[in-house]
C-alpha positions in Angstrom: 14.7 -16.1 4.5 11.9 -15.6 7.1 9.7 -18.7 7.7 6.1 -18.3 6.4 3.0 -20.2 5.3 2.1 -19.8 1.7 -1.2 -21.1 0.3 -2.5 -20.6 -3.3 -2.9 -19.6 -5.9 -6.4 -19.5 -6.9 -8.1 -17.7 -9.8 -9.5 -14.4 -9.0 -11.5 -12.5 -11.6 -11.7 -9.1 -10.1 -13.6 -6.0 -11.1 -11.5 -2.8 -11.6 -12.4 0.6 -10.7 -13.0 1.3 -14.4 -15.8 -1.5 -14.4 -13.6 -4.0 -16.4 -13.0 -7.5 -15.1 -9.5 -8.8 -15.0 -8.2 -12.1 -14.0 -5.4 -12.5 -11.3 -3.9 -15.2 -9.2 -4.1 -14.7 -5.6 -1.6 -16.2 -2.9 -2.0 -16.0 0.8 1.3 -15.6 3.0 1.5 -15.6 6.9 4.4 -15.0 9.0 3.1 -15.8 12.3 0.5 -13.2 13.2 1.3 -11.1 10.1 -0.9 -11.8 6.9 -0.7 -10.8 3.4 -2.7 -11.2 0.2 -0.4 -11.1 -3.0 -2.2 -10.6 -6.2 -0.3 -11.5 -9.1 -0.9 -10.9 -13.1 1.4 -12.6 -15.5 4.5 -14.6 -15.2 6.8 -12.7 -12.7 8.8 -15.2 -11.0 12.5 -14.5 -11.5 11.8 -11.5 -13.5 13.5 -7.9 -13.4 11.8 -4.6 -13.0 8.4 -6.1 -12.1 5.8 -3.6 -11.4 5.1 -3.8 -7.6 2.4 -2.2 -5.3 2.8 -2.7 -1.6 -0.6 -1.5 -0.3 -1.4 -1.1 3.4 -4.8 -2.1 4.7 -7.4 0.7 5.3 -10.8 -0.7 6.3 -12.2 3.0 6.0 -10.9 3.3 2.5 -11.3 -0.2 1.0 -14.6 -1.5 2.7 -16.4 1.8 2.9 -14.8 3.9 0.2 -14.0 6.6 2.5 -12.9 9.9 0.6 -10.9 11.4 3.6 -7.9 9.2 2.4 -6.5 8.2 -1.0 -6.2 4.5 -0.1 -9.1 3.3 -2.3 -8.2 5.4 -5.4 -4.5 4.1 -5.0 -5.6 0.6 -4.7 -7.8 0.9 -7.7 -5.2 2.6 -10.1 -2.3 0.1 -8.9 -4.7 -2.8 -9.9 -5.4 -1.2 -13.3 -1.6 -0.7 -14.0 -0.8 -4.1 -13.0 -3.6 -5.6 -14.9 -2.4 -3.9 -17.9 1.1 -4.7 -17.6 1.6 -7.7 -15.2 3.1 -7.3 -11.6 2.5 -8.1 -8.1 0.3 -6.1 -5.6 1.1 -7.0 -1.9 -1.7 -6.3 0.4 -0.5 -5.9 4.1 -3.2 -6.6 6.5 -1.0 -5.6 9.5 -0.5 -2.2 8.0 -3.9 -0.7 9.0 -3.6 2.6 10.2 0.1 3.0 9.4 0.5 -0.4 11.7 -1.2 0.9 14.7 -4.2 -1.3 14.4 -8.0 -1.1 14.0 -8.8 0.5 17.2 -6.2 3.1 17.2 -7.0 3.9 13.6 -10.5 4.8 14.8 -9.1 7.0 17.6 -6.9 8.7 15.0 -9.8 9.7 13.0 -11.8 10.8 16.0 -8.7 13.3 16.5 -8.9 14.4 13.0 -12.6 15.4 13.7 -11.3 17.6 16.5 -9.0 19.5 14.0 -5.8 17.6 14.1 -4.2 16.6 10.8 -3.2 13.0 10.0 0.3 13.5 11.5 -0.5 15.4 14.6 -3.4 12.9 15.5 -0.9 10.1 16.2 1.1 12.3 18.2 -1.8 13.4 20.4 -2.5 10.0 21.1 1.1 9.0 21.7 1.3 6.7 18.8 4.2 6.3 16.3 3.4 8.4 13.2 4.4 5.3 10.9 5.4 2.1 12.3 5.2 0.0 9.2 7.9 -2.5 8.4 8.6 -3.7 5.0 11.0 -6.7 5.7 8.4 -9.2 5.3 7.0 -7.6 2.0 10.7 -7.9 0.8 10.7 -11.8 2.0 7.6 -12.4 -0.3 9.3 -10.6 -3.4 12.4 -12.8 -2.7 10.1 -15.9 -2.6 9.1 -15.0 -6.3 12.9 -14.6 -7.1 12.4 -10.8 -7.7 15.2 -8.6 -6.6 14.7 -5.3 -8.9 11.3 -3.7 -9.0 9.5 -0.6 -10.2 7.5 0.4 -7.2 4.2 2.2 -7.5 4.5 4.6 -4.6 4.8 8.4 -3.4 6.3 7.2 -0.1 9.8 7.3 0.3 9.9 5.2 3.4 8.6 2.2 1.3 11.4 2.8 -1.0 14.1 2.7 1.6 12.4 -0.1 3.7 12.6 -2.4 0.7 16.2 -1.2 -0.2 17.4 -2.1 3.2 16.2 -5.7 2.5 18.4 -5.8 -0.7 15.5 -5.1 -3.2 16.5 -2.7 -5.9 13.8 -0.2 -6.3 12.9 2.5 -9.0 9.7 4.6 -8.1 6.7 4.8 -10.4 4.5 7.8 -9.0 0.9 6.9 -8.2 -1.1 10.2 -8.2 -4.7 10.8 -7.1 -7.1 13.6 -7.4 -7.2 16.3 -4.8 -10.7 16.8 -3.4 -12.2 18.7 -0.4 -12.2 15.4 1.8 -8.7 14.3 1.2 -6.8 17.5 0.7 -5.8 18.0 4.4 -4.3 14.4 4.6 -2.4 14.8 1.3 -0.9 17.9 2.3 0.0 16.6 5.7 1.7 13.5 4.2 3.5 15.7 1.7 4.8 18.4 4.2 5.3 16.4 7.2 6.0 12.8 6.1 7.9 13.8 2.9 5.7 11.9 0.5 6.2 12.8 -3.1 2.8 13.9 -4.2 2.0 16.1 -7.1 -1.8 15.6 -7.6 -3.9 18.0 -9.6 -4.6 20.9 -7.7 -2.1 20.7 -4.8 0.2 23.8 -4.8 
């Protein structure tokens, strides 16, 4: 088991995207420079088939509600589902911009303004398209003694990333609405990164 610092939990009454308020427990995990918030609903320790969302930080989406990505909508839907059923949401701060960091994330969006899609923008800047690692997320799940999960995701790399760490994963789709703002990104993720998207309106 990787060494980590764990603080918490504290009681967190959080407003869902529906406007309802649900109470969660929040933990903080740090593995050296890598930090995570872990939102928990219900009794999950030692359980099987726990509903889990591993969510990457996206300042544009989560702070400013950017419509150019689906990050904010996916976070909101995941919290709704976990609030209803119980489960865990792991918020990975180090995954900003698919783990290229805050500055490069800005540069990627600037490239998109020049006409490049969400994949080619990374390539134009000489950046890895997706350098996220899920081993620390798996370590958090193992700390909760969870080895078998239902993962809210459209990204097959998340599934294989956790499976390589010994977590048994079955997928639960997490769809969003297609819009004029996010259509380019979602199509590129499906066609170039293999994401399993079938949002309304995407042919």
